[in-house]
C-alpha atoms as an extended CHARMM CRD file, in Angstrom:
* protein
*
        68  EXT
         1         1  UNK       CA            -17.9210000000     -106.7550000000       -0.7040000000  PROA      1               0.0000000000
         2         2  UNK       CA            -19.4120000000     -106.3990000000       -4.1600000000  PROA      2               0.0000000000
         3         3  UNK       CA            -18.9360000000     -102.2880000000       -5.4090000000  PROA      3               0.0000000000
         4         4  UNK       CA            -22.7000000000     -100.9050000000       -6.6990000000  PROA      4               0.0000000000
         5         5  UNK       CA            -22.5850000000      -99.2700000000      -10.3100000000  PROA      5               0.0000000000
         6         6  UNK       CA            -21.7170000000      -95.4240000000       -8.1120000000  PROA      6               0.0000000000
         7         7  UNK       CA            -19.3510000000      -96.6860000000       -6.0210000000  PROA      7               0.0000000000
         8         8  UNK       CA            -17.3340000000      -98.1460000000       -9.1620000000  PROA      8               0.0000000000
         9         9  UNK       CA            -17.9800000000      -94.8250000000      -10.7440000000  PROA      9               0.0000000000
        10        10  UNK       CA            -16.3760000000      -92.7830000000       -7.8650000000  PROA      10              0.0000000000
        11        11  UNK       CA            -12.7730000000      -93.6220000000       -7.9420000000  PROA      11              0.0000000000
        12        12  UNK       CA            -12.9690000000      -93.7020000000      -11.7340000000  PROA      12              0.0000000000
        13        13  UNK       CA            -14.2910000000      -90.1710000000      -11.9930000000  PROA      13              0.0000000000
        14        14  UNK       CA            -11.8490000000      -88.7570000000       -9.2390000000  PROA      14              0.0000000000
        15        15  UNK       CA             -8.8680000000      -90.4900000000      -11.0140000000  PROA      15              0.0000000000
        16        16  UNK       CA             -9.9260000000      -88.4400000000      -14.0320000000  PROA      16              0.0000000000
        17        17  UNK       CA            -10.6440000000      -85.2710000000      -12.0340000000  PROA      17              0.0000000000
        18        18  UNK       CA             -7.0780000000      -86.0720000000      -10.1700000000  PROA      18              0.0000000000
        19        19  UNK       CA             -5.3260000000      -86.8890000000      -13.5950000000  PROA      19              0.0000000000
        20        20  UNK       CA             -6.5270000000      -83.3260000000      -14.8220000000  PROA      20              0.0000000000
        21        21  UNK       CA             -5.5600000000      -81.2910000000      -11.7010000000  PROA      21              0.0000000000
        22        22  UNK       CA             -1.9320000000      -82.8530000000      -12.5720000000  PROA      22              0.0000000000
        23        23  UNK       CA             -1.6240000000      -81.5290000000      -15.8340000000  PROA      23              0.0000000000
        24        24  UNK       CA             -2.4990000000      -84.8380000000      -17.9310000000  PROA      24              0.0000000000
        25        25  UNK       CA             -4.9780000000      -83.7130000000      -20.9060000000  PROA      25              0.0000000000
        26        26  UNK       CA             -8.0360000000      -85.8280000000      -20.3380000000  PROA      26              0.0000000000
        27        27  UNK       CA            -10.7590000000      -86.3500000000      -22.5170000000  PROA      27              0.0000000000
        28        28  UNK       CA            -14.4680000000      -87.0200000000      -22.1940000000  PROA      28              0.0000000000
        29        29  UNK       CA            -15.1930000000      -90.9440000000      -21.8200000000  PROA      29              0.0000000000
        30        30  UNK       CA            -16.6550000000      -92.4970000000      -24.6280000000  PROA      30              0.0000000000
        31        31  UNK       CA            -17.9090000000      -96.1200000000      -25.5160000000  PROA      31              0.0000000000
        32        32  UNK       CA            -16.6500000000      -97.4710000000      -28.5170000000  PROA      32              0.0000000000
        33        33  UNK       CA            -17.1940000000      -99.6760000000      -31.1730000000  PROA      33              0.0000000000
        34        34  UNK       CA            -16.8420000000     -102.8650000000      -29.0960000000  PROA      34              0.0000000000
        35        35  UNK       CA            -19.0010000000     -101.3260000000      -26.0720000000  PROA      35              0.0000000000
        36        36  UNK       CA            -16.1330000000     -100.5700000000      -24.0450000000  PROA      36              0.0000000000
        37        37  UNK       CA            -15.3040000000      -97.2600000000      -22.2440000000  PROA      37              0.0000000000
        38        38  UNK       CA            -12.2910000000      -95.5380000000      -23.4510000000  PROA      38              0.0000000000
        39        39  UNK       CA            -10.7460000000      -92.1210000000      -22.3270000000  PROA      39              0.0000000000
        40        40  UNK       CA             -8.4470000000      -90.1870000000      -24.1310000000  PROA      40              0.0000000000
        41        41  UNK       CA             -5.5040000000      -89.4160000000      -21.5760000000  PROA      41              0.0000000000
        42        42  UNK       CA             -2.7720000000      -87.1080000000      -23.0700000000  PROA      42              0.0000000000
        43        43  UNK       CA             -3.6730000000      -88.4700000000      -26.3790000000  PROA      43              0.0000000000
        44        44  UNK       CA             -3.8990000000      -92.1570000000      -25.4280000000  PROA      44              0.0000000000
        45        45  UNK       CA             -7.1210000000      -94.0100000000      -25.4870000000  PROA      45              0.0000000000
        46        46  UNK       CA             -7.0670000000      -96.1680000000      -22.0230000000  PROA      46              0.0000000000
        47        47  UNK       CA             -9.5640000000      -98.6790000000      -20.7950000000  PROA      47              0.0000000000
        48        48  UNK       CA            -11.4810000000      -97.9560000000      -16.9610000000  PROA      48              0.0000000000
        49        49  UNK       CA             -8.2490000000     -100.0490000000      -15.9920000000  PROA      49              0.0000000000
        50        50  UNK       CA             -5.9000000000      -98.1920000000      -17.5630000000  PROA      50              0.0000000000
        51        51  UNK       CA             -7.5170000000      -95.0860000000      -16.0070000000  PROA      51              0.0000000000
        52        52  UNK       CA             -7.5480000000      -96.2820000000      -12.1080000000  PROA      52              0.0000000000
        53        53  UNK       CA             -3.8840000000      -97.8510000000      -12.7140000000  PROA      53              0.0000000000
        54        54  UNK       CA             -2.4550000000      -94.6430000000      -13.6550000000  PROA      54              0.0000000000
        55        55  UNK       CA             -3.9190000000      -92.7180000000      -11.2660000000  PROA      55              0.0000000000
        56        56  UNK       CA             -4.3070000000      -95.5680000000       -7.9880000000  PROA      56              0.0000000000
        57        57  UNK       CA             -1.8100000000      -97.6930000000       -8.7970000000  PROA      57              0.0000000000
        58        58  UNK       CA             -1.7130000000     -101.4100000000       -9.9420000000  PROA      58              0.0000000000
        59        59  UNK       CA             -2.2680000000     -102.4720000000       -5.8350000000  PROA      59              0.0000000000
        60        60  UNK       CA             -5.8340000000     -100.2640000000       -5.3190000000  PROA      60              0.0000000000
        61        61  UNK       CA             -6.7180000000     -100.6590000000       -8.8780000000  PROA      61              0.0000000000
        62        62  UNK       CA             -6.6100000000     -104.2590000000       -8.6700000000  PROA      62              0.0000000000
        63        63  UNK       CA             -9.0850000000     -104.2820000000       -5.2920000000  PROA      63              0.0000000000
        64        64  UNK       CA            -11.3480000000     -101.9400000000       -7.0320000000  PROA      64              0.0000000000
        65        65  UNK       CA            -11.7980000000     -104.7970000000      -10.0610000000  PROA      65              0.0000000000
        66        66  UNK       CA            -11.7270000000     -107.6960000000       -7.7780000000  PROA      66              0.0000000000
        67        67  UNK       CA            -15.2960000000     -106.0910000000       -5.8310000000  PROA      67              0.0000000000
        68        68  UNK       CA            -17.0570000000     -104.7640000000       -9.0690000000  PROA      68              0.0000000000
């Protein structure tokens, strides 16, 4: 099953909201010069995969990325 863009964005947005609710300092996602989305979490630049993995863990993140 392939995820639509909206279906992919849902767990990403939820991860950012939940991380912030959990006390992490979460910035606004931005596109870097290599056209990769990044977001600062606790001062570290994280890729989509790193954001997802931080909240959802490796197994669920792997499924999200495989279905994308």
